[in-house]
N, C-alpha and C positions, 0 to 999 in steps of 0.2 A: 561443500561446493562454495566457491568464491564467486561473488557476483559484483561486477563493476556497474555502478549506476551513474550514467552520464546524462545530465539534463541540459537542455538549452533554456537557460533562465530568462532569455528574451521573450519566450513564448508565454502568453497569458495563462496562468494556472499551472505552469510547469513546476514551480516551487512547491505548491500544495500537493501535486501529484507525486512529486519526488518523496515528500515526507510520508505520504500514504504507502507508497511502494516499499520504502525502506522499512517502515514499521511492519508491513506484512511479511517481507522476506525474513526479517529477524525473528518473527514469531514462528517461522518455519525452520528455525535453527540454521539458516544460511548466513554465511559471512558476507557483509555488504560493505563495499568500498566506494567512496566518491573519488574523483580524479586526484584530489589533493591528499587523499589518505594512503595512496599506494603508488610506487614507482612503476611506470609502464603497465597500466591495467590490462592492456591487450595481451601481454605476455604472462602476467601473473594472476589473472582471473580466468575462470572457466567459461563464463557467459558474460556478454556485454549487453546491458539494457540501456537503450537511449530513450529519452523523454523529450519530445519536441515534434518537429515535422519531418517530412521525407528528407530534407537537406541534412538534418542532423543525423538521421539513420544512415544515409549514403556515406557521409564523411567518416563515421566511425566503423561502418561495415568494411570499408576499404582498409582501414588500419588493422582491424581484427583479422582480416583475411590473411595477412602476412604471417600471423601466428596460428592460423587454422582454427580460430575461435568463432563460435556462432553468436549471432546477435538477435535481439528482440526489440522491436520498435513499439513504443507506447505513444499514441497520437495525442499531442497537446495543441495541434494546429487545426486547420480546416479540413481538407480532404484526407490527408495522411494515407495515401493509397498504399504505400509500402509497409506502413505500420500494421502489425498483426492485431494489436490490442487497442481498443478505445478506452478513454479514461474511466468509463463506468464498468469496465470488464477486467480490472486488475486482479480480481480473484482467480483468474485463469493461471496466474503465476504459481499457484499451488501445484500445478501439474509438473513443475520442475522437479519436485521431490518424488514423484511417482513415475517419472520417465514417460508420461502420457503425452508425447508430442512427436512431431517429425521434423527433420531438417532438410531444407532444400539447398542444393549447391547451384550457384549461378555464375556463369562465365563473366569475365570482365575484359576490358580492352587495355592493352598497354600502348601508350602514346609516346613517341619520340620525336622531338623537333630539333633540327640542327640547321645551322647557317654558317657556311664557310668553315666547316670543321669544328665549330663550337656548339655545345649542347645548350639550347635555349630552354628546353623543358623535357622532363622525363617523368611520367606519372601514369596513373591508372584511372579509368572511367568505369563506373558501375552502370550509369545510365547512358551517356552519349558524349560524342565529340562533335562540335559544331564548327564549321568553317564558313565565314562570310565576310562581307566588307562593312557591315554595320550602317550602311547608308540606305535611306528609304528610296525605293524605285531606282536603285543603281545595280545593274547586273554584274555578277562576278563570273569570271571564266575560271573554272576549276577542273584540273586534270587528275584523274585517278588511273593508277596502273595496277592491274590485278593479273597475276600469272603472266606478266609480260605484255598484256594487251591494254591499250589505252581506252578510257571512257571519258569523254569530255562533256561537261555540264555548263550551260549558260543559265544561271539562276541567281536568286538572292543569296543562296548559300547551299550547303550540303550538311546532312546529319548522318553520322555513323553511330548506330545505336545497337546496344545489346538487347536481347529479348526482355530483360528487366526494364530497359528504357523504352520499349516499344509502346508503352501506354503513356509516355510523357510527350516531349516535344515532337518526336517522330510521328506519333498518332495525330497530333494537331496539324502536321504538315501533310497528312494524307497517307502516312505509312501504315503497314499492316500491324495488327495486334498479334503477338506471338507468346506462347507459353513461356514463362520466365526460366524454366529449366531446359529449354531447347538449346541445341548446340549450333548456333548460327549467329550472324548479326545482319543488320539492315542498313542499306544505303538509301536515304530519302532526300531527294532534292527539295529545296524550299522555293516555291513559286518559280518553277522552271520556265524558261522562255522557249519551250519546245513542247509540241503536242504529243511527242513520242517518248519523252522522258518519264519513266515510272520508277517507283521504288524497287530495289533489288534485294533479294535475300541471298546471302553468300555463305559459303562453307566457313566454319569456325577456324579452319587451319590456313585460310588465305591471309596473305599479308597485303595490305592496301597502302600504296605509296601515293601521296597527294602533293600537288603543287598548284600555285596560284599565279596569275599574271600581273596582279597589282596588289598594293598594300591591303591587307585583310587582317582578320583576327581568327584565333582558334580558342574555343572555350570548352573546358572539360567539366562535365557535370554541372553546368550552369554557374560555376564558381571560379575556377582558375582560368585566367585569360592570358594569352600570349599573342603579341603582334607578329605578323608574318608578312613576307613579301616574295617576289619572284625568285629570290636566291635561297629561300627557305625550303628545306626538305622535311617532309612529314611522313612518318611511318606508323601505321596502326595495325596491331595484330592482337590475337588472344593473349591475355595475361597468363602468367604461370600460376597466379593465385586465383582462387574462386571465393566469392562471398557466400557465407552460410547463414541462412535465415531459419530461425526456429519458428515453427507453426504450432501455437498453443490453441488457437481458436477452432482448428479443424476445418476452416473454410478452404474449399478448393479454389484454384485460380478462377474458374468460371463463376463460382458463387461470389468471389470478391469483385469481379467485373460488375455483376448485377448489384451488389451491395453498395459499392463505392460510387458507381456511375449512374 
């Protein structure tokens, strides 16, 4: 088995954890590669192990999904909600050679942003897509079109979240917590200027088209940012790729909620 070991060396202790993990995996007669050691680790390795925080795991899980490869996250940050293994539990990696683990498949969102016939952005969200104007106490007018029907929000912004992302920004904005393997996604308004606006859970097969009335921004997974305006067309739908997470700890989703929060 070939293992790609991808650390975020900006995280405190990540270098030390990486050395410990590499030593353990080699003692199990597994082939270990750092990004500099192999061309396209997502294609040429069997398992991707990230060492860092949730941002590191999200980034590489999306790349691994293109090649249908599973990922494991080792937490070197603070909360590390998505990471299955804490730094003092790396011995669980021994389960890789006994096949004593499960794999969860999680839907992602495909995001297309166009303006006057030109593509501004095309990418994938594992957690969420956020649309807003970025100004404090300035309301945005955001229009969503689902199955030909319009839903208008006056709010600080809107979050389109996967079940995986339901425990992130969407939860902080009052959205529901959903099992990460569920087949749906969530529309959560941010500080809506309406007493009747509530989060919506929508079918995974729906395509959501968005538009805004004034200059705003779109952020994918808290990292990739695109400036948008009234001429911009945004389409969000289920991605053809799914992220695959290896569960070595044996913790269920509900146990993880209790353990992490």
